[in-house]
N, C-alpha and C positions, 0 to 999 in steps of 0.2 A: 742657466747658459746661452750665451747665443751662436743661435744655428742658422746659416745661411745651406737651403737647399735649391738644386740647379737641373735645369733642365737643358741639355746641350743644342747644339743648334746640328743641322740634319750635315753629311757630307757635300760638300760645292759637287760632286758632278750628280748629286739625287735631285727631281724635277722638282720646284716648289709644288706645296697644295696646302691647303689652309688647314693651321696649327689645330692639336688637339689637346681639350684638359689632360695634363701631368696627373691621373687619377693616384698613381702609389705617393706621387709626391704632398696631394692636397691628403692622402690618408696619414702619414708622415710627419706632415703640420700641424692637424689634430691629432694625434696623438703625443705630441710634446709640447705643444699649448698646452694641453691637458696636462700635464707635468709639470706645466712651470716654465717651460724653456718660453724665450723667446725667438720669433720664426721671421726669416724674411726668404721669399721665394724668388727667385731670378727664371725667368724661363725665356731661354734662349732661343726658342722657337715664334713663340707669340711675340716677341717682342725684339727678334729682327737681329739679336747681336752677333758677333762673327767677334773669334779671337779677340780681338784687338777691342773690341766695346763691351765682351765683357770684360777686358782686363781694366779697364775702365771704374766698369760697377762693383766689382765683387770690391776693386781698392776703398770704395766710397764706404765700405760694411765695415764694420766690427766682428767678427765672429772668433768663435772658439771651437767650430768643427763646422766641416764646410764639405756637404756629404752632394755627390752627384749622379744621376740614375742610369741607367743603360740600358738598353736591348741590344740585338750583333752589331745591327748597322751605325749605332749610335757609341761603337766603343769608344772608337781613334779621335770623336772627338771630346768624350768621355775624360781620354788619357791628355790630352792637351789643353782641357782647365783643369782638371786636377796638377797638372806641372804650373799654370798660371796663378791658379788658387795659394799655391804653396810659395808661391817663386816674390807673390805681393804681401802673402799673411803667414809664413814660416812659422807663426806662433798657433795655427789653427791644425786640429787635427780634418786631414781628407779621408773623407769616408765614399768609396763603390759599393751602388746598389742598383741591382734589378735584372733581370732575367742572364745577362754575359755574362756579369760579376760572379752567379752563381756558381756556375758551372765553368771561369774559366780564370779564378779565384787565383791559386798560385802561378798561373803565368800573369797574369796583371801585375801582382807587386813585384814578382820578379822583374819585368818589363820595365814599372814606374818606381823610382823610388822616388815619385813623392807621392807617392801613394804609401799609407798607415793604414789603412781597414776595410775589410768588405764583410758588407751583412748578403748572407744568405736568404735565399729561400721569400718567403715573407717576412716583413719588416716589421711589421709595429710592436711587439713584444722585445724584438732583440735590441730595437731603437731605439728603446726608454734603456732599457738594463743596462745597455753600453754609453749614454746620454751618465745614467747616475754613477759607472763607473767612474768612469773620464773627467767628472765633473767631484768625486773625491779622494782621486787622483788612486785609484784601488788596483789591481790588478784584473786581466783581464780572461786572465785561465781561466774561470768557471762561468762568463758568458758564452752561451751556445747559440753558433750559428753564426757565427762571424771566425775571420781567416784574418790574419793579424801580423804586424813585422814586431821580432820581438830580440832585442840584442843580436841583429842580423838573420834573425833568421826567422824563416816564414811558419806561424803555426797556426794551423787547422783545427778549429772546436770540436766538437760532436754539434750533428745539426739536433736544432730547435724543433722538438715535438709541432705538431701542427696547433694552430688554436679551434678550437671545438668551435665556442661562442664567440660567432662572427656576431651576432647582438650588442658585443661589448665594447667593439669596436665605436669611436665616436662617427660624424660624420664627415664626411671630406672635407676639408676646411677652405671652401672655393674660395672667402673673401681674402687668404693671401694670393690668390692670382690674377694677373692683369685679364680680369675679363673683358674688356675692353677691347684687346687686341687679339682675344680670340674668339670674335664672332664674325662671320661666314654670312654674307649675303642680308647682314644687318641683326643676325641671331645670333645666339649659343648656342649650341645641341649638349645637353650635361650627359657625360655615361654616368649609368650606373654600375653594379657591380654587385648581385644577389645571391654567388653563391659563387666556393674556392671548391680544385680538386675538377677529376671527369673519372668516372667507371669505368672509360675505355682507353688503348693508348693505342694511336696510330704512331705509325714511326717516322711522321715528320713533326710530331707536334712534341713542348716541351710542357705541355703542364704535367703531366704525373708527377717527375721530376721536379718541379719547381712548385707545384699546390697539392701534391698524394693525389698517392691511386681509392680518391675516396671522395663524395659528393659532399660536401658540406654549407647549408645552407642556413642563409639569413631569413628569419620571419615575415611572414607575409603585410604581417604589419609593420616591423623596420624598417622592410622597404616600401614600403609605401608612405609612410612615415616621412624618411625622405621626397618621393617624389612628390609630398605635401609641400616641405619645405622646400627645394629651388623653383616651385613654383609659384607659391605664397613669394620671396627672399627676392628671387631672382626675374619675374617675369617670365618664366620658362614656358610653353607651351609641349613644346617636345621635346623626348631624352634615350637613348638606345642606352639598351643594356647592352653587355660587355662580355659578359658569363662564355665560358665555352660550348657551355649545353645549358642551357634556360631551363628547356623542360624535363629535363631525368627524372624530378618531381614532378610529375602530372596534379596531385593532389592540390598540390602550395605552390600550382601554375593559376590555377581555379578559383585558391582564396585569394591570390592575390589581383585577380580580377573580379572577385567578389566584394574585396574592401575598394577598391578603387569605382566600383560602380554605386557601392554605399553613399562615398564622400560624394560622390558626384565633381568626382576630381578630374576637367575638360582637359589632360596631355596625350595627346600621340605621342607612339612607340615603336619600337619597332627591337628587335633580337632574331638570338644566332642559336639553334640546334640541330639535331642530326636529325637525319628523316625518317629515321626507326622511332623519335620520339615522339611522335604528333599525330595526331586521327581529324576527321571534322569534327567533333564536336568539342575538341577543347581549341582545333582555331577556332570554332566561332567564336567560342566562349570567350578567346582571346580580342579576335574581331569585335566584341560587342562593351570591348571593355579599353577598347581605345587604341591596340595595337593594328597599326596600319601596313608591315612589311617583317617577312620573315625570312633569314640569310639560311639556306640550308645549304652544307657540305656537301655537294657533288661529288667532288676530288677525282672521280674518273667515270671515261663512259666504258670502260674495258672491264670487268668481273676478275680479268687474271690480273690487271694492274689493284683494283680495290682490293686485292687476295692479297698484295706484297704488299702494300701498305697500312695491312690489320685494321683495314678502317673495318670489318665485320660489316657491309653493310650490302643488298643487293640491286640491280638497275632498276627492276620492279619495285621495291620500294621506295625505289627516289622519283618513278614514273607516278607513281599514287601521291606523294607528298606532294608534289608541283600541281598536277590534276587537282586535289583537295585545298590545295592551300586557294589554288585562282577560282574555284567554285565558290570557297567563301567571301572572295573579292579582297585576298589580300597579296599585294605587289611581296612578288619573289624576286629573290639577287641568293646569287648562284658566284657558290664558290669551288676552284678548280684550280688543282694543284698538277704541271705539267710536266713530266722530264723525272718524273721519278724510275728511281732505278730497277732497272726491266721494262722500261717504253720504247718499244718500239716509232717510227713511221707509222703504222698503220695503228699501234693501238690512239695513238694522240690522234690522229686523225677518227679515228672511233668518238675519240671524249670531244671534240668538237660538232660532230653531226648528232650526237646524243643531247647538249647543251643547247642547241637551235630545237632539238626533237622538243626541251623542255618547257622551253619559251619561256625564261624565266624576263621580269623586265630590266633586268640589269644584270652584270656579271664579272667578275675577276679571275681572270685567266694567271696564275700563277706562277711561276719558274718553282720547280723544288729546291731547296734554298738547303745546306743540311750545316744547321742551326747548332752551335755546340749545345751538348743536355737533349741530342735527341738522338733515338735507336738510326735514323737517316745518316746522320753524321760517321755514326761509329763504325758503320756500314761502308761507307764513300773513305773514309781514312782505310779503314784493313784491307780493301780492295784497290786502293793508292790512283784512285778514279780524283783526288781532287788536283782544280788546275789554276782557280784563282782563293787565295790564301789573305787579302784583302778585307777585311770586316765592310769595307766602304761602299763595296761593289755586292756585298748581301743583301741586297733590297728586293727579290724576286723576281726582279724584271728581266735581268740577266745572269745565264748560265755559271756557276761555279762550278761543275765537277761534270764529267766525261763519260759514261759508258760504252761498251763495246755495244753497245743497241746503237747508240745513240748520240752523233754527234754536237759535240755544241754550238754549232752552226745552222744545222739543219734545227735543232730545237728553235734558237730563235727565231727563223724564221717559218717555222711551226704557228709560235705564238704569236706575231703579228697578223699572221692569216687566218687564224682563230679570232681575232679580234675585227677585224674586216670585215668575215664571212659572218660575224655576229650582229654590227651592229648595219652596216649595207645589206641587207634585207628588207624592201620595198614596204612587207605584211607590219617588220617591228616598227618601221617609219610612220605607218599610218594608226598600228595602236596605240602608240606611244604621245602619238600629236592629239589621238584623240581620246588620250588619259586625260594629259593638258597637265596645270599646275605644276610647280616646281623641279618634281623629278621627269615631268612628260616634256616638258623644255630644256630639259639637263641632257635627257637622252635623243631626244632629238639635234644638241647641239653635238653632242659627242659625235652622232651618226654624220651629222655635216663633216670634221673633223676627218673621220679616219678616209671619207668620200675625196675633200681634199688632198690628202697625201697618198692614196689609192691614184688621181691621176697625177700628183706630181711623177709618183713614180715610175709612169707609166710615159713618161714624157722623158 
């Protein structure tokens, strides 16, 4: 079959940023090619395509199936592309995949008559079976993991069990992507996923419902084989791990590091993990194998809010993790969630002070956003707190719900103040200037931008 896979554009309201490699589409392209199908990828973000330029692009293809991926933020864009695709190529089956469709499947099919099928959760096995059934014009009734339209009815088949042997999945088909358009500052940073699932379930996260409450891992050799491939084939000198918690299995991380050292593979890499899943010996081992930075989930500086999030960490664990990372020479990036239900102005200020105490090299202050598929979404809906239902606004930069403890206006102010307080510290600016390099320069530029903004607001 002829397949076109599409990465939709961001909503116009979202500030532009460098495009990322759409890893999910690259995996689907790889398994489809392996099964003998002809695959084309249209990456609207990388190619800067809007709806009309996408219409021109899709009209030049001949497709049996057009598949579009979507997070919650990309959902409305994806639905627009599905409508355009069906109009231009009415013979093609239209398919939606990704996290939002997984948890919004029946709604999506009801909202958009141009959409034929939704692939839920991880899609590789489901996608291949779906292609086989469509190619042979067979019934879809036994394809696990899909929701589809049949004789005017919406049918939701049972979930597909999670794939246990992740090494069986071919490496992402990067050759299908517009790599030249994915460069930022002259280089591409390739993403890797070495595991799926999580052993915890924080209430703001959909990972468990998407990939399961269990930790499925690729083997160390398989992981490093992919790192070797992108290094040798594309000249890559840096990769980043997209795992939700890279170091759940400490021994596996050590073996990945050993494999990298044995091959003398000159690659820099970074990863994200939990503060209770690292220690000094492990981080020294990672540092010696090319790791230069770790993203450590801080989430909040309030024990009460951490408990409400079901995060299951203590502030002292976070302090120790950051101190240890700095001691071994790793850069740290703090992920912080402001405005989780129960947050007050006081707890938010505690968090802002706590982040400054940790003194990471960079920080992301994200507004708690009730994505479908998360326990937080169910809580917000149940209590009638939701104020914004336009998914184009679900960008973690602005509030979408209001609680009795904190208004949306005050939360937005607190986030703005959090960034200014962090980046405008003289000690921070001097520290990053001494560090130098690409990241030091970027941090100093960010501090300068916040200084100018602060001066503008005072005039």
